[in-house]
ZAMARGU-4260 file (C-alpha; in steps of 0.2 Angstrom, whole numbers, plus 5000, padded with zeros to 4 digits):
<rodrens>
0) 4998/5000/5000 | 5008/5017/4995 | 5001/5034/4998 | 5012/5048/4996 | 5015/5061/5009
5) 5014/5073/4997 | 4993/5067/4995 | 4987/5067/5014 | 4998/5083/5015 | 4990/5095/5002
10) 4990/5114/5000 | 4974/5120/4997 | 4961/5133/5002 | 4946/5131/5016 | 4936/5127/5022
15) 4933/5110/5019 | 4945/5098/5008 | 4931/5085/5002 | 4914/5100/5002 | 4926/5112/4996
20) 4941/5107/4987 | 4935/5089/4982 | 4921/5100/4968 | 4933/5111/4965 | 4947/5097/4959
25) 4931/5086/4952 | 4926/5101/4941 | 4942/5104/4933 | 4945/5087/4930 | 4927/5087/4920
30) 4935/5101/4909 | 4949/5092/4906 | 4940/5078/4898 | 4928/5087/4891 | 4941/5096/4881
35) 4946/5079/4875 | 4930/5074/4866 | 4926/5079/4849 | 4908/5087/4851 | 4908/5108/4855
40) 4898/5108/4872 | 4887/5123/4874 | 4882/5122/4893 | 4885/5113/4910 | 4879/5105/4923
45) 4880/5100/4942 | 4869/5093/4956 | 4876/5088/4971 | 4869/5075/4984 | 4872/5067/5001
50) 4883/5077/5014 | 4887/5088/4999 | 4870/5091/4995 | 4865/5093/5014 | 4880/5104/5020
55) 4885/5111/5003 | 4880/5128/5008 | 4888/5130/5024 | 4905/5123/5017 | 4905/5134/5001
60) 4902/5119/4990 | 4891/5128/4976 | 4906/5142/4975 | 4919/5130/4974 | 4908/5120/4961
65) 4907/5134/4948 | 4926/5140/4953 | 4931/5121/4948 | 4921/5122/4932 | 4925/5139/4926
70) 4948/5130/4928 | 4953/5135/4944 | 4961/5123/4958 | 4963/5123/4978 | 4983/5123/4976
75) 4985/5136/4963 | 4970/5145/4965 | 4972/5166/4966 | 4958/5172/4975 | 4958/5190/4966
80) 4954/5180/4949 | 4945/5170/4958 | 4932/5181/4967 | 4932/5189/4947 | 4927/5173/4939
85) 4911/5170/4950 | 4907/5190/4951 | 4907/5188/4931 | 4896/5171/4931 | 4884/5183/4940
90) 4882/5196/4927 | 4882/5183/4912 | 4877/5167/4921 | 4891/5159/4908 | 4907/5152/4912
95) 4925/5154/4901 | 4934/5139/4905 | 4952/5141/4897 | 4953/5127/4878 | 4935/5130/4878
100) 4921/5141/4873 | 4912/5152/4881 | 4900/5140/4894 | 4881/5145/4901 | 4878/5141/4919
105) 4866/5148/4928 | 4869/5144/4946 | 4850/5146/4949 | 4846/5133/4938 | 4862/5122/4933
110) 4866/5119/4951 | 4856/5108/4959 | 4858/5101/4978 | 4850/5086/4977 | 4844/5082/4995
115) 4834/5064/4990 | 4845/5057/4978 | 4861/5048/4988 | 4874/5042/4976 | 4878/5025/4979
120) 4897/5026/4978 | 4899/5038/4995 | 4891/5050/5004 | 4901/5065/4994 | 4894/5062/4978
125) 4888/5076/4963 | 4888/5073/4944 | 4893/5086/4930 | 4886/5087/4915 | 4888/5095/4896
130) 4874/5102/4887 | 4870/5105/4868 | 4864/5119/4864 | 4845/5112/4865 | 4850/5106/4884
135) 4852/5089/4881 | 4867/5082/4892 | 4880/5075/4879 | 4894/5071/4890 | 4892/5063/4911
140) 4903/5059/4924 | 4901/5054/4944 | 4914/5059/4955 | 4916/5056/4973 | 4925/5067/4986
145) 4931/5055/4997 | 4940/5066/5013 | 4956/5074/5012 | 4953/5081/4993 | 4953/5065/4985
150) 4942/5062/4972 | 4938/5049/4961 | 4925/5042/4947 | 4914/5031/4949 | 4925/5018/4936
155) 4940/5022/4948 | 4932/5021/4964 | 4924/5004/4958 | 4945/4999/4954 | 4950/5004/4968
160) 4940/4992/4978 | 4949/4979/4964 | 4967/4987/4967 | 4965/4985/4987 | 4961/4967/4986
165) 4977/4964/4976 | 4997/4968/4977 | 4996/4986/4969 | 5011/4991/4981 | 5025/4979/4973
170) 5037/4995/4967 | 5039/5003/4983 | 5053/4992/4995 | 5040/4992/5010 | 5021/4990/5005
175) 5014/4988/5023 | 4995/4988/5022 | 4995/4985/5040 | 5001/4994/5056 | 5007/4974/5059
180) 5015/4975/5044 | 5024/4991/5048 | 5031/4986/5061 | 5036/4969/5056 | 5045/4977/5042
185) 5054/4991/5053 | 5060/4975/5063 | 5065/4965/5050 | 5075/4980/5040 | 5083/4988/5057
190) 5075/5008/5051 | 5064/5019/5056 | 5047/5024/5048 | 5052/5040/5045 | 5065/5030/5035
195) 5055/5016/5026 | 5043/5030/5022 | 5057/5041/5013 | 5062/5026/5004 | 5044/5021/4998
200) 5041/5041/4989 | 5061/5041/4984 | 5052/5028/4972 | 5043/5043/4964 | 5053/5058/4970
205) 5071/5062/4972 | 5078/5067/4987 | 5079/5083/4983 | 5063/5086/4978 | 5054/5076/4996
210) 5067/5088/5004 | 5057/5104/4996 | 5040/5098/4997 | 5042/5094/5016 | 5047/5109/5019
215) 5035/5119/5008 | 5021/5108/5020 | 5027/5116/5036 | 5030/5134/5027 | 5013/5135/5022
220) 5005/5127/5038 | 5016/5138/5048 | 5010/5152/5037 | 4994/5148/5040 | 4994/5146/5057
225) 5002/5165/5059 | 4988/5174/5049 | 4978/5166/5062 | 4986/5172/5077 | 4988/5188/5071
230) 4971/5189/5063 | 4955/5195/5076 | 4935/5199/5070 | 4922/5186/5065 | 4922/5172/5054
235) 4910/5172/5038 | 4895/5161/5038 | 4881/5168/5049 | 4887/5163/5065 | 4896/5177/5068
240) 4907/5167/5075 | 4922/5177/5085 | 4939/5172/5081 | 4949/5169/5100 | 4966/5161/5093
245) 4973/5178/5092 | 4966/5183/5109 | 4972/5170/5117 | 4990/5171/5112 | 4992/5189/5115
250) 4986/5183/5136 | 5000/5168/5132 | 5013/5179/5130 | 5010/5193/5140 | 5012/5180/5154
255) 5028/5172/5146 | 5042/5171/5159 | 5029/5174/5174 | 5036/5161/5188 | 5018/5159/5195
260) 5008/5150/5177 | 5001/5137/5181 | 5010/5119/5171 | 4991/5117/5163 | 4994/5131/5153
265) 5005/5124/5140 | 4987/5116/5136 | 4982/5134/5129 | 4995/5137/5118 | 4992/5121/5110
270) 4974/5124/5106 | 4979/5143/5101 | 4988/5137/5089 | 4978/5123/5080 | 4961/5135/5082
275) 4969/5149/5072 | 4974/5136/5058 | 4954/5133/5058 | 4948/5151/5061 | 4961/5152/5045
280) 4953/5137/5035 | 4933/5143/5042 | 4936/5158/5032 | 4943/5151/5018 | 4963/5155/5019
285) 4976/5143/5014 | 4978/5128/5023 | 4985/5111/5022 | 4975/5095/5023 | 4983/5084/5039
290) 4974/5075/5035 | 4957/5086/5030 | 4954/5104/5031 | 4943/5100/5047 | 4957/5093/5056
295) 4969/5101/5048 | 4975/5114/5065 | 4980/5097/5074 | 4997/5090/5064 | 5002/5109/5063
300) 4998/5114/5082 | 5008/5096/5088 | 5022/5101/5077 | 5024/5119/5083 | 5024/5114/5101
305) 5038/5102/5098 | 5048/5115/5089 | 5043/5131/5099 | 5044/5122/5119 | 5054/5108/5119
310) 5072/5107/5125 | 5083/5102/5108 | 5068/5102/5096 | 5076/5108/5078 | 5067/5107/5061
315) 5082/5095/5056 | 5069/5081/5062 | 5052/5089/5052 | 5055/5078/5039 | 5054/5062/5052
320) 5039/5069/5061 | 5030/5071/5043 | 5036/5056/5036 | 5029/5046/5052 | 5014/5054/5051
325) 5011/5054/5034 | 5014/5031/5035 | 4999/5030/5048 | 4985/5043/5040 | 4990/5032/5027
330) 4985/5017/5035 | 4970/5024/5043 | 4963/5031/5025 | 4970/5016/5017 | 4959/5002/5030
335) 4946/5013/5037 | 4943/5033/5033 | 4948/5051/5033 | 4930/5056/5027 | 4921/5064/5038
340) 4905/5060/5029 | 4911/5042/5030 | 4916/5039/5046 | 4910/5055/5056 | 4923/5067/5066
345) 4933/5051/5073 | 4941/5051/5056 | 4945/5068/5052 | 4950/5075/5070 | 4953/5056/5076
350) 4965/5053/5062 | 4973/5070/5063 | 4978/5066/5080 | 4984/5050/5076 | 4995/5055/5066
355) 5001/5070/5077 | 5003/5058/5090 | 5013/5048/5080 | 5025/5059/5074 | 5030/5067/5090
360) 5034/5050/5095 | 5046/5048/5082 | 5055/5067/5083 | 5054/5060/5105 | 5064/5046/5101
365) 5054/5032/5101 | 5053/5017/5093 | 5042/5010/5081 | 5033/5000/5092 | 5031/5017/5103
370) 5025/5027/5089 | 5011/5013/5086 | 5006/5014/5102 | 5005/5031/5102 | 4995/5032/5084
375) 4983/5019/5094 | 4980/5030/5111 | 4977/5044/5101 | 4964/5038/5089 | 4956/5024/5101
380) 4950/5039/5113 | 4943/5047/5100 | 4932/5035/5092 | 4913/5038/5091 | 4915/5056/5088
385) 4901/5064/5076 | 4901/5075/5061 | 4887/5086/5066 | 4893/5108/5062 | 4882/5118/5066
390) 4873/5128/5051 | 4885/5114/5042 | 4897/5129/5044 | 4917/5122/5047 | 4919/5132/5067
395) 4907/5122/5078 | 4912/5111/5085 | 4925/5112/5072 | 4937/5123/5077 | 4937/5121/5096
400) 4939/5102/5093 | 4957/5103/5084 | 4963/5109/5101 | 4956/5095/5108 | 4964/5085/5097
405) 4981/5093/5096 | 4979/5089/5118 | 4975/5072/5118 | 4989/5069/5103 | 5003/5075/5114
410) 4997/5065/5128 | 4996/5050/5120 | 5015/5053/5113 | 5019/5056/5130 | 5010/5040/5137
415) 5017/5028/5124 | 5036/5034/5130 | 5034/5031/5146 | 5031/5012/5140 | 5043/4997/5130
420) 5029/5001/5115 | 5019/4983/5121 | 5003/4989/5124 | 4983/4978/5123 | 4973/4986/5109
425) 4984/4985/5094 | 4982/5001/5082 | 4977/4990/5067 | 4959/4986/5079 | 4958/5004/5084
430) 4957/5007/5065 | 4946/4993/5059 | 4934/4997/5075 | 4933/5016/5067 | 4928/5010/5051
435) 4914/4999/5058 | 4909/5013/5068 | 4909/5023/5054 | 4898/5012/5045 | 4886/5008/5060
440) 4885/5027/5065 | 4868/5038/5060 | 4870/5046/5042 | 4860/5062/5054 | 4880/5063/5063
445) 4891/5061/5048 | 4892/5078/5040 | 4875/5082/5036 | 4870/5094/5052 | 4853/5083/5056
450) 4859/5079/5072 | 4867/5083/5087 | 4876/5100/5090 | 4868/5105/5074 | 4850/5101/5080
455) 4853/5108/5098 | 4862/5124/5095 | 4855/5142/5086 | 4857/5142/5070 | 4859/5162/5071
</rodrens>
């Protein structure tokens, strides 16, 4: 099983990797397929299904779909150009993607939120169509946004099932598809989890490319965090949620160096770091999926805690943190899910906390067994967590939840490092439990905003 560190850590925009980045990527992919067709299209249509329909408004899925069909992608999107394209569409009811004629697209009639007809492949489904001058569909594709900015067509989703049952990873030297295999390969090779992950990456990228990519990932994470720590005001979306990270951070900075500061205040630092990222995400800023946008604050918070607060920490070990985290995230995605719409928030913040715990344990000198234990502790104590965003916005409870996910990650790593790596519940069992729990969880608790806090907290 191989999933690149750069697949898990994607640079994109908020507020959601599945509901914002995914539909934008799907739109851009559809345009690419449309350019290869022999006919001349006249118009476009889109319909959103399942969770994309129920919480699409709050996640800016309509906006992301329009931008994707206009040719924008999350990693390269220029905010001013995007706003100009949206304004042009409002005026003309047309889109002008590169390499295609101007295409009719009226969001009022051509973008449908279909609340009644879920698609069979995944909770986050969407259909994109091209029409001729008479309005008849001449090209059609179904896409699934499966979490973390990963997008599959229905054909790719079907093939993925076949690939999961085959040895599709023989090209990499350490094709571990489970935590048990990862530990066995580490013991047999005498290599760390990070080293095995790097050697797998090296099959597809040069070392310098890996190094540069990891540095860029951390730079974008840190820049996002810094913006959040410097910005106050209220978040968009109608809930009038006040940004809190700056105020908390300002107070912490003022208290720094005071002899009477209580030890538990370190939790406030971690929470401020994580909340800063997720406030930026909620405002539509540039973030890194880690492994999703909704959970984007956990891992960079733990990484910054280590760099800024732990004696002896150095960015020279940054690669070990990110590569180890990616190895754990890959196992979770491969064997369960990182999608809130599929398995609830246990799949987002729970996965992020497990990844961060593993990364921290690695840079603090943990053995592969201790690292696996750290990931298991963090994931186990997020099991059953629902995804119930108020008004469909990635704000309440998502922002604070990232802070608590970071605190749990650090506690999990610390507990694991106090032991010798032996423990009762394997990481594989926790991952499988998360998958089963997500399968059994009511749909109203899986990013539909039909249950939980979403219906018990006033939306205005």
